[in-house]
C-alpha positions in Angstrom: -30.2 -11.4 60.1 -27.3 -13.9 58.5 -23.9 -13.3 58.1 -20.8 -14.8 57.4 -17.5 -13.4 57.1 -14.0 -13.7 55.3 -11.0 -12.6 55.5 -7.9 -10.8 53.4 -5.2 -9.7 55.0 -5.9 -6.6 56.6 -9.7 -7.1 55.9 -12.7 -8.5 57.0 -15.8 -9.0 55.0 -18.9 -9.3 56.3 -21.6 -10.6 53.9 -25.1 -9.9 55.5 -28.6 -11.5 54.2 -32.3 -11.3 55.1 -33.7 -8.7 57.2 -32.3 -6.0 59.5 -34.7 -4.8 61.3 -35.6 -3.5 65.5 -36.2 -7.6 66.4 -32.8 -9.0 64.7 -30.7 -5.7 65.7 -30.2 -6.8 68.7 -28.7 -10.3 67.5 -27.2 -8.6 64.7 -25.2 -6.0 66.5 -23.9 -8.7 69.3 -22.3 -10.6 65.8 -20.7 -6.9 64.9 -19.4 -7.3 68.7 -18.1 -10.7 67.6 -16.4 -9.7 64.6 -15.2 -6.7 65.3 -13.3 -8.5 68.5 -11.9 -11.0 66.4 -10.9 -9.1 64.2 -9.8 -5.5 66.2 -7.5 -4.8 63.5 -9.1 -5.3 60.0 -10.3 -3.2 58.3 -14.6 -3.8 58.1 -16.7 -4.4 54.3 -20.4 -4.7 54.6 -21.2 -6.5 51.8 -25.3 -5.8 51.8 -26.0 -7.9 47.9 -28.3 -10.2 50.1 -30.3 -8.1 52.4 -33.8 -7.6 52.2 -34.6 -5.1 54.4 -33.0 -3.0 56.1 -34.2 0.4 58.9 -33.0 2.6 60.8 -32.6 0.0 63.9 -29.9 -2.0 61.5 -28.3 1.7 60.0 -27.3 2.7 63.8 -25.1 -0.7 63.7 -23.0 0.5 61.1 -22.8 3.3 61.8 -21.8 2.7 65.7 -19.7 0.4 63.5 -18.5 3.3 61.6 -17.1 5.1 64.7 -16.0 2.8 66.4 -13.9 1.7 63.2 -11.9 5.2 62.9 -11.7 5.7 65.8 -9.4 2.9 65.4 -7.6 4.7 62.4 -9.4 1.4 60.4 -12.4 1.9 57.6 -15.8 0.6 57.3 -16.3 0.1 53.2 -20.1 -0.5 52.6 -20.5 -2.6 48.9 -24.1 -2.6 47.5 -24.6 -3.3 43.5 -28.2 -4.4 43.0 -30.5 -4.2 46.2 -32.0 -1.2 45.6 -34.4 -1.1 48.6 -30.8 -0.3 50.6 -30.4 2.3 47.6 -33.4 3.7 48.2 -32.7 3.5 52.4 -29.5 5.5 52.2 -31.4 8.1 49.6 -34.1 9.0 52.2 -32.2 9.1 54.7 -30.4 11.3 53.1 -26.8 9.2 54.6 -25.1 7.7 51.8 -22.6 10.8 51.7 -22.0 9.7 55.2 -20.7 6.0 54.3 -18.0 4.7 51.4 -20.1 2.4 49.0 -18.3 0.6 46.4 -21.0 -1.9 44.1 -18.3 -4.7 43.7 -16.8 -6.6 46.8 -13.6 -6.0 44.4 -13.3 -2.4 44.1 -13.8 -2.0 48.0 -10.2 -4.6 48.3 -8.6 -3.1 45.4 -9.7 1.2 47.5 -8.1 -0.3 50.4 -5.1 -2.0 49.0 -4.3 0.8 46.9 -4.5 3.2 50.5 -1.9 0.5 52.4 0.6 0.8 49.3 0.4 4.7 49.3 0.2 4.8 53.3 3.8 2.7 52.8 5.4 4.5 50.1 4.7 7.1 52.6 6.4 5.3 55.3 9.7 4.3 53.5 
């Protein structure tokens, strides 16, 4: 699995590509932990568009990441427009409702930006 990141304010976008299976999951988890440590105050958006394969080992990483972020008051969002393999996997394991999934990165960023704007208004 390969990944690259981009930051937009307090949002870290992680682009995943390749396979996220049992053989890649240990290194992928270390990479994700490193991203969390470097971006302690960030929400995370995972872009799955170029992910060729996702196994239960990869899913475990997503669940762990979601729990860690929620314990910090942050969110994990997923983007998956045309990746049918990932869509089918989520449907088969019946957890698509566990994650907030957007078609595009722009939609996910807009969602988080909207939440932050609403919170700023409520605080004021």
